[in-house]
C-alpha positions in Angstrom: 67.3 60.8 71.4 69.6 60.1 74.3 71.5 63.1 75.8 74.0 62.6 78.6 73.1 64.3 81.9 76.0 65.9 83.6 76.6 67.9 86.8 78.3 71.2 86.5 81.0 71.3 89.2 81.2 75.1 89.5 79.0 75.2 92.6 80.9 72.4 94.1 84.4 73.8 93.9 84.7 74.0 97.7 84.9 70.2 97.7 87.9 68.3 96.2 87.3 67.1 92.7 87.6 63.5 93.8 84.7 63.9 96.3 82.4 65.6 93.7 83.1 62.8 91.2 82.3 60.3 93.8 79.0 61.9 94.7 78.0 62.4 91.0 78.9 58.8 90.3 76.9 57.4 93.2 73.9 59.5 92.2 74.0 58.1 88.7 75.1 61.2 86.6 76.5 60.2 83.2 79.4 62.6 83.5 80.7 66.1 84.6 81.0 69.6 83.2 84.2 70.3 85.0 84.9 73.8 86.3 88.4 75.3 85.9 88.6 76.5 89.5 89.0 75.1 93.0 91.1 72.0 92.7 89.0 70.6 89.8 91.0 71.7 86.8 94.2 73.8 86.6 94.4 74.8 82.9 97.9 76.0 83.3 98.9 72.4 83.5 97.4 71.5 80.1 100.8 70.1 78.9 101.4 68.0 82.1 100.5 64.5 80.9 100.5 63.1 84.4 98.1 65.7 85.7 95.8 65.4 82.7 95.7 61.6 83.3 94.9 62.1 86.9 91.7 63.9 86.0 90.7 61.1 83.6 91.5 58.4 86.2 89.2 60.1 88.8 86.4 60.1 86.3 87.0 56.5 85.3 87.0 55.3 88.9 83.6 56.9 89.4 82.0 55.7 86.2 81.9 59.2 84.7 82.6 60.8 81.3 83.8 64.4 80.7 81.8 66.1 78.0 82.6 69.8 78.7 84.9 71.9 80.7 84.0 75.4 81.9 86.0 78.5 82.6 83.4 81.2 83.3 85.5 83.1 85.9 88.6 83.7 83.8 86.6 84.3 80.6 84.8 87.1 82.5 88.0 89.1 82.8 88.9 89.1 79.1 86.6 92.0 78.1 85.4 93.5 81.3 85.7 97.2 82.1 86.3 98.1 84.9 88.5 95.4 86.3 88.2 95.7 90.1 88.0 93.9 93.4 85.1 91.7 92.2 87.6 90.2 89.8 90.2 89.8 92.4 87.7 87.6 94.3 87.1 85.2 91.4 90.5 85.0 89.6 93.5 82.9 90.3 96.7 84.6 91.5 98.2 83.7 88.2 95.7 85.7 86.2 95.3 88.6 88.6 99.0 89.2 88.9 99.6 92.8 90.0 96.0 93.7 89.3 96.8 96.1 86.4 93.5 96.0 84.4 95.0 95.5 80.9 97.4 92.9 82.3 94.6 91.0 83.8 92.7 91.0 80.5 95.8 89.7 78.6 96.6 87.0 81.2 92.9 86.0 81.2 93.0 85.6 77.4 96.1 83.4 77.6 94.4 81.2 80.2 91.4 80.8 77.8 93.7 79.6 75.1 95.1 77.1 77.6 91.6 76.1 78.4 91.1 75.0 74.8 94.4 73.1 74.9 93.4 71.3 78.1 90.0 70.4 76.6 91.7 68.8 73.6 93.9 66.8 75.9 90.8 65.4 77.6 89.1 64.6 74.3 86.6 67.4 75.0 85.2 69.4 72.1 83.3 72.2 73.9 84.4 74.8 76.4 81.6 76.7 78.2 82.3 80.1 79.7 81.8 83.9 79.9 83.4 86.6 77.7 83.0 89.6 79.9 81.8 92.9 78.3 83.1 96.5 78.2 79.6 97.8 77.5 77.4 96.0 80.0 78.0 98.9 82.3 75.9 101.0 79.9 72.9 98.7 79.9 70.8 101.2 81.8 71.5 103.7 78.9 72.1 106.6 81.2 74.4 108.5 80.9 73.3 108.0 77.3 75.4 105.5 75.3 75.9 106.5 71.7 75.8 104.0 68.8 79.5 104.5 68.5 80.1 103.6 72.1 78.2 100.4 71.8 79.9 99.5 68.5 83.4 100.0 70.1 82.3 97.4 72.8 81.5 94.8 70.2 84.8 95.6 68.3 86.6 95.2 71.6 85.1 91.8 72.1 86.1 90.8 68.5 89.6 92.1 68.9 90.1 90.2 72.1 88.3 87.0 71.3 89.3 86.3 67.7 92.9 85.4 68.7 91.5 83.1 71.4 89.2 81.5 68.9 92.2 80.9 66.6 93.6 78.6 69.2 90.3 76.9 69.8 90.1 76.2 66.1 93.7 74.9 66.0 93.0 72.3 68.5 89.5 71.4 67.3 87.5 72.8 70.3 84.5 75.1 70.3 83.6 77.9 72.7 80.0 78.2 74.1 79.3 81.6 75.6 76.6 81.4 78.3 74.1 84.0 77.3 73.8 85.8 80.6 73.5 89.3 82.0 77.0 91.0 82.3 78.2 89.2 79.0 78.6 90.6 75.5 75.5 88.5 74.6 72.9 88.6 77.3 69.6 88.5 75.4 68.1 87.7 71.9 69.4 90.8 70.0 72.7 91.1 71.7 73.3 87.5 70.8 72.8 88.4 67.1 75.1 91.4 67.4 77.8 89.2 69.1 77.7 86.7 66.2 77.9 89.5 63.7 80.9 91.0 65.5 83.0 87.9 64.9 81.8 87.1 61.5 79.7 84.0 62.6 82.8 82.0 63.3 82.0 78.2 63.5 84.0 77.8 66.7 81.8 80.2 68.6 78.3 79.5 69.8 76.2 79.5 72.9 75.6 77.7 76.2 71.8 77.9 76.6 70.5 78.4 80.1 66.8 79.2 80.3 67.0 80.5 83.8 68.5 83.7 82.6 65.7 84.3 80.1 62.8 83.9 82.6 63.5 87.1 84.6 64.3 89.0 81.4 60.8 87.9 80.1 62.3 86.4 77.0 61.0 83.5 74.9 63.6 80.8 75.6 62.0 78.3 73.1 62.1 80.8 70.3 65.8 81.4 71.1 66.6 77.7 70.8 64.8 77.5 67.5 66.2 80.7 66.0 69.8 80.0 67.1 69.7 76.2 66.4 73.1 75.9 64.8 74.7 77.9 67.6 73.4 75.9 70.6 76.6 74.0 71.6 75.7 73.2 75.2 72.6 73.3 77.6 72.4 74.1 81.3 69.3 72.8 83.2 68.7 75.5 85.8 65.5 77.1 87.1 64.5 80.6 88.1 61.4 82.3 89.3 60.2 85.9 89.4 58.7 87.5 92.4 57.5 90.9 91.1 55.1 92.2 93.7 55.3 95.9 93.1 58.2 96.2 95.5 60.6 93.7 94.1 62.2 94.4 90.7 63.9 92.3 88.1 67.3 93.9 88.7 67.4 92.4 92.2 68.1 95.4 94.4 71.6 94.0 95.2 69.9 91.4 97.4 71.4 87.9 97.7 69.9 84.8 96.1 66.8 83.5 98.1 66.2 86.9 99.7 62.4 87.5 99.5 63.1 91.1 98.6 64.6 90.1 95.2 62.4 90.2 92.1 63.9 86.9 91.0 66.0 84.1 92.1 67.1 80.5 91.3 65.0 77.6 92.5 65.3 73.9 92.3 64.7 72.2 89.0 61.1 71.6 88.2 59.8 74.2 90.7 60.3 77.4 88.7 58.9 79.0 85.7 60.7 77.3 82.8 58.3 75.2 80.8 60.6 72.3 80.3 58.5 70.1 78.0 58.3 72.7 75.2 61.9 73.4 75.7 63.0 69.8 75.4 60.8 69.4 72.4 62.6 72.4 70.8 66.0 70.7 71.6 64.6 67.6 69.8 63.5 69.7 66.9 66.9 71.2 66.3 68.7 67.8 66.7 70.6 68.8 69.9 72.4 65.6 71.2 74.8 67.2 73.6 74.8 67.2 77.4 72.1 68.6 79.5 74.1 69.8 82.5 72.6 70.4 85.9 73.8 73.7 87.4 72.8 73.7 91.1 72.2 77.3 92.5 69.2 77.0 94.7 70.2 78.7 97.9 67.1 77.5 99.6 67.7 73.7 99.2 70.6 71.5 100.4 72.5 70.6 97.2 73.1 67.1 98.5 69.3 66.6 98.3 68.7 68.8 95.2 71.4 67.5 92.9 70.1 63.9 92.8 66.5 65.2 92.7 67.4 67.3 89.6 68.9 64.2 88.0 65.7 62.3 88.4 63.7 65.2 87.1 65.8 65.5 83.9 65.7 61.7 83.3 61.9 61.7 83.5 61.7 64.8 81.3 63.8 63.0 78.7 61.4 60.1 78.8 58.3 62.1 78.1 59.7 64.2 75.3 61.0 61.6 72.9 62.3 62.7 69.4 59.1 61.6 67.8 57.2 64.4 69.6 55.5 66.9 67.3 57.7 69.7 66.0 54.8 72.2 66.3 54.7 71.7 70.1 58.1 73.3 70.3 56.5 76.6 69.4 54.1 76.8 72.3 55.5 78.4 75.5 52.2 79.8 76.8 
């Protein structure tokens, strides 16, 4: 079972798209998961045929395909409450506008519709991103959040995302929410609640990234098996916990790689994800989409780490062929 190995360009948006494509091509990546920020992809130009072709030409010159595009930053603003200076830091001027919170949400929703349209122009069938959440702020459960308060959050998500998904379906594209803290779906049960909220629409599924499961102490293999039909895309990213009695899983507002954090991202193959059982689970559910390297290790130079990660994933694919025993997928201990 051959799955393309791609590089997510989100952590490379400080470089021109042409340069990132050159690097990825030289390293031997099969393609890119293109981020919709920096100069990599401007979704407002989805109907500009010359601009769309310019992205395809850059990929072709570097021997790359595009399998997925990602718009995490804009998607985050669709449901978030509050909208504040954190969003000003990640959103385009077009989406931020005058900063009025509801206006920001509405413009973000329109941008996500255009993201689907741009994906279709590129021949891409999956968009990865975030949804935001009006109820993440209540995750600590104090002040107490009533059942009605939480239910309104899921209803808000459905009301805001159903019209976006209508456009996705019109153009034949799926949306893959990255199950991630701060999203409407951040763990196992919230993922189930999220699917229920929108009536299990076929255009909505998940981008699976095991790094966000490690520090929450969740069984990432079980998630893949239980949500098999909803796994639209996979990120290959590592994390590691450092819980020593002082450091907690919430991170204490410390930056990545700070030793006072209870968890952080590390280079692929050096963390706590048990990759062989996970890849066997992907084999078991018949996942044939991209495995996309997302580089976030603050302790390693990305120019060293990205090609190293590619080699790791290629080797991993060799030792977990589709003939591997299905039962092995159930063992994570």
